[in-house]
C-alpha positions, 0 to 999 in steps of 0.5 A: 709948199709944206704939207702933212700927208693925211688931210681931213678930206684926203691925202696931199699925195693925191694933190701933188700927183695931180699937179705933177701930172699937169706940166701946164700948171703954174705949180708944176715946178713948185717944191713940195715938202711932206711933213708926216706925223709918222716915221715909216719908210713906206710912207716916205717912199710913197711921198717921193713917188707922188712928187714930194721933193723931200720928207721931213717928219714932224715936228717942223722946227725952225731949224728944219725950215731954215734948212729948207730955205738954204737947200732950195732958195729959189723954190 
């Protein structure tokens, strides 16, 4: 799943943290990719700590999307 970090009704970091805290969740092993609009080391660290696998700053280009499929083909 690719998500912006700041959502209109909250933060996707909170959602990913909750999913990763529930081993019985069907999405527990899902790969989460953060796509922030800002390039900030602290934001990147917070995303990884929340359970995102990787942080790719916007814009999410076609090349970046294909790279994700090459790196994580079973995700």
